[in-house]
N, C-alpha and C positions, 0 to 999 in steps of 0.2 A: 504494500500500500504506500502511496506517495506521502511525503511529509506535508504537514499542514502548519500554517502560521499560528501564533498564539491567539491572534484576533479571530481567525477562522475557527479554531478549535473552540473558543469561547462561544461563538455564535452557534456552532454545531451543537454544543452541549445544551445551550438554551433552547434550540429547536427540539432537541431530543426530550428535554424536560417537559415541554408543552405537549409533545406527542404522547409521552408516557402517561401524563395526567389524563388525557382524553381516552387512551386505551384502557386505563384502570376503570374509568367511569362506564365506558361502553361495554367492555367484556367482563367486568367484575371478577367472579371467581374463575373464569377461564384464563385470566392473565396472572402470571406469577413473576415476581422478582426473585431470581435465584441467587444473584450475587451483585449487589448494588455497586460495590467498589470496582468490580471489573465489568460492569454494565452488561450483565448476562440476564436474559429474560426468557420466558417460555409462555406460549399460548397453546391451550389444549381445546380442540374443537370436537364436538360429538354430533352425530346424526344417525338415528335408526340403528344403533348398535355399532356403528363404525366410529373410531376415534383416530384423530390425527393431532400430533403435537409438533410445534415448530419452535426450536430453540434458537435464540438470537444473541449475537454479541454486537454491541453498537460501538464501532471504532470512532476515534476522534475525527475521522474524515467523513463521517456520515452526518448529514446528507449532501454536503457540498461536493464531495468527490466520489466516495465509495458507498456501495450498498451495505446494509447490515450483513455480517457473516451469519449464515444460517445453516441448519441441518434439520431434516425430518427425523422423527423418532425411529428407534430401532425396528419397530414393527413394520415400517414402510420401506426401510432400506432393502434394496434388492428387487422391489416390485417394478414392473415395466413403467408404471405411471410416475415413479419417483423422479426419473430424469426429465420427464416432460414437465412436471410441476416446477422443478428446479429451474429449468430454462425459461419458463413463463415468468417466474418471479424476477429473474434477472432482467428479462426484457422489459417488464413493467417499470423497474427502476431506471433503466436506460431512457425510457420514454419521458420520464419526468425527473431526470437527474437534477439534483439541487433542492428537491422538495422531499419532505418526509413521505414514506411510502408504506409503512407497516399496516396501517388501517386498510389500505387498498389490497395489500397482500392477504390479510385475514379475510376480507370480504370475498376475494377470489377463492380462497381455500374453502370457505363455507359453501360456495356454489359447487365447487369441485366435489367436496365430500357428499353433498346432497345427490349429485348425479351418480357418483360411484355407489352410494348406498342403494339408490333406486335400482340399478342394474343387479347388484348382488342380492337384493331382496327377492328376486325371482328364483334364485337358486343359492340359498345360504350355504349349502354344503360345498359350494365351489369357492367360498371365500378364501383368499390367499392366506396360507400359513407359512410364515418365514422359515427357511430351513435352519436347522440347528447347526451352528458352526463350532467345531471342536478345535480349539487352538492347542498346539503341541506344548507339553510341559517340559520337553527335552531341551537341552542346550543345543543351539544351532552350531553345527560343525561343517556347514557347506552342503550337507546331504541330509535326506530324510529316508534312510534305507530300511527302517524297521516298521513302517506303517503297513498293516496287513489287510486293509480294505481293498479288495480287487474288483469292486464294482466299477467297470469302465463303460457303463451305458451312456447313451447320448443325452442323459439328463431326464429321462422319464417322460418325454413328450408323448402326448396322446396320439394314438393312431387315428387315421382319418375315420370319422364316424363315431369315435368314442366320446362319451360325455354328452349327455342329451342337451344340457344347457350351456356348454362351453362357448357357444357362438355369441351369447349375450356379453360375456366377458371380453371376448375378442373384439366385438363391435365397439365397446366403450374404449378399449385400448387404441383402436384404430382412429376413432373419432378424436380422442385426445391428442394422439400423435400428429394427426393431420392439422389440428387446430394450432399446434405450436411448432410445427416443422420449420416454418419460415422464421419464427422467433429464435430458435436454436441456431439455425444457419447464419443468422445475422450477427451473432455474438462473436467477438474475436476468439480465435483458437490458439492456444499455446503451440509452439513448435513441438513436433512429435518425432522422437528418434526410434527407428525400427532396427532391431538387431539382425544379424545374420541368422539363418534358420539352423536348427539342429534336428537331425533325423535319426530315429531309432526304430527298427522293425516296422518301417512304413509310416509310423506316426511322426508328424512334423511339428516342431515347436518354434515360436518366434515371440520375442519380447518387444513391447512398445513402451517408451518412457517419455514423460513430459513433466515440466515444472508447473506446479499449481499452487495458488495461494488462497483459494476458496473453493467451496463445493460447486459453485457455478462452473468454474474451470474444469473440475472433474467431470461434470456432466457433458460439457462441451467436447472434451477430449474423447469420451466414450462415444458420443454421437458422431464425431468426425471419423473415428476408426470404423464404425459400422457403415459409413458411406462407401468404404472399400469393399467391393463385392466378395473378394477372397476372404477378408477378415470376417465379414458378416456370415460367411458359410462355414466358418470354423466350428468344430464340434463343441468346443468350449472356449470362452474368452474370460479367463480368470483374472480378477482385478483386486488390487489393494492400493490404498493411498494413506499418507500421513501429512497433516498440515499443522505447523506450529504457529499459534496465534501470537500477536504482540503481548498478550497477557501471560504467555508461557503455557497456556492450555494447548493440548494437542487434540485435533479432530482426526479421527481415523475410521476406516471402514474397509470391508472386503466383500467380494462376491465370488462364490464358487462357480456360478454359471453351469451347474449340473455336475461338476467334478467334485464329488463329496469331500469336504474338508480342505480342498486345495487353497481356497481363498484365505482361510484362517491360518494356514501354514505360511502362505505368502506374506500375510500381514505380520506374522510372528518374526519372519526374517527381517522385515523392514524395522521392526522394533529393536531387534538384537543389534543390527548394524547402525541404528540411530539415524535412519533416513528422515529428512524433513522436507516438506513442501514438494512432494513428488507423487505421481501416480505411475504405477506399472501395471500393464495388462499383458498377460501371456496367452497367446492364441495356440490352441492345439487342434490339429487336424488328425483325427483318429484314423489309423491305417488298417484296422481290422484285426490286429494282433494285440492282445492284452499285455501291458507292460508291468502290471503289478506295482510294487513300491517304486520302481524306477521312474515312473511318471512324475512323482513328487520331487524326486531328485532333479529331474530335467527342468521342471517348472521353476524351482527355486534357484537353480544354478544359472539358467539362462537369464533370469530376472536380475540376479545379483551381478552378473557380468555386465549387463546393459546399464545398470545403475552406476557401476564403477566407471564405465566408459563415458558416462555423462557427468561424472564427478559428484554424485550424490552420496557416495560412501566415504566417510571421513577416516582415512587411514594414512599411514606414513608413505605408502606407495602410490597414493592417488596423485594424479597430476594437478598442479595448481592452475588457476586461471578460469576462464569461462567454460560454459557447457560445450560438449562435443558438438560438431556441426550436425545439424538435423537434416533428414532427407525423407 
């Protein structure tokens, strides 16, 4: 985030104080102050059994330069709609940059949650259940050779015709995606580094790395990668990111994308090597031969190598200077 003058910071904090007072009055019990000293707040919205929480950090540069740093609660992380909502919130701020925007964000999220609940009310059993991510308790040594889960399916996608009410969910996802496609594409995208590929028994792995400073950039990078037809056709696109905030707090998340526990292990590696402000996505194209525990070794090692090449890993052997050239 760009530096801000003392006068601009004072004006921003004044604008924030007025906005917070209004939000407390309008949203009452749905609005919480989690940490006043660090300007951390949370709004929790509910509709027909569906709940969505938005956590916010208000930087000194909001609203004159930057949007609030935000993340959706854990229950929504990994859902297809999460990236769409994130992109739309970012676009809303860009359209009225310089003005407070949280009320408009929450108003949009209320409408979104109402539409989402309406679709899922048709088939409650199809409501999304976030996958359980098991992070490794072992020390990272460059490999994860002892994991014994050999389920290398394509992620449990329904076969054509399965799931009587699945079409209603897909319709909502497509409507939301189409409504915000232009918004996502209009956002600036960080440079993305693509590693060389690694092949083992016909399975191919490739890592993609970018510098990110907020969750909007995370969503933008994931969107950009999926515009590449080859990456979009990958059997799995495993993702993890870590962002260190000015307050010292760390925002982090991961996504298995159907490769059970791979996202948690990838994030664990980022934690061990203390990666900051980076997203790494590892694409795997399954070659028809099960690799067993070796697939986790390949995912983490190719990600680690790419992060080293982009100077995100702090060690004595890392090259000094700027990021590696992107392509």
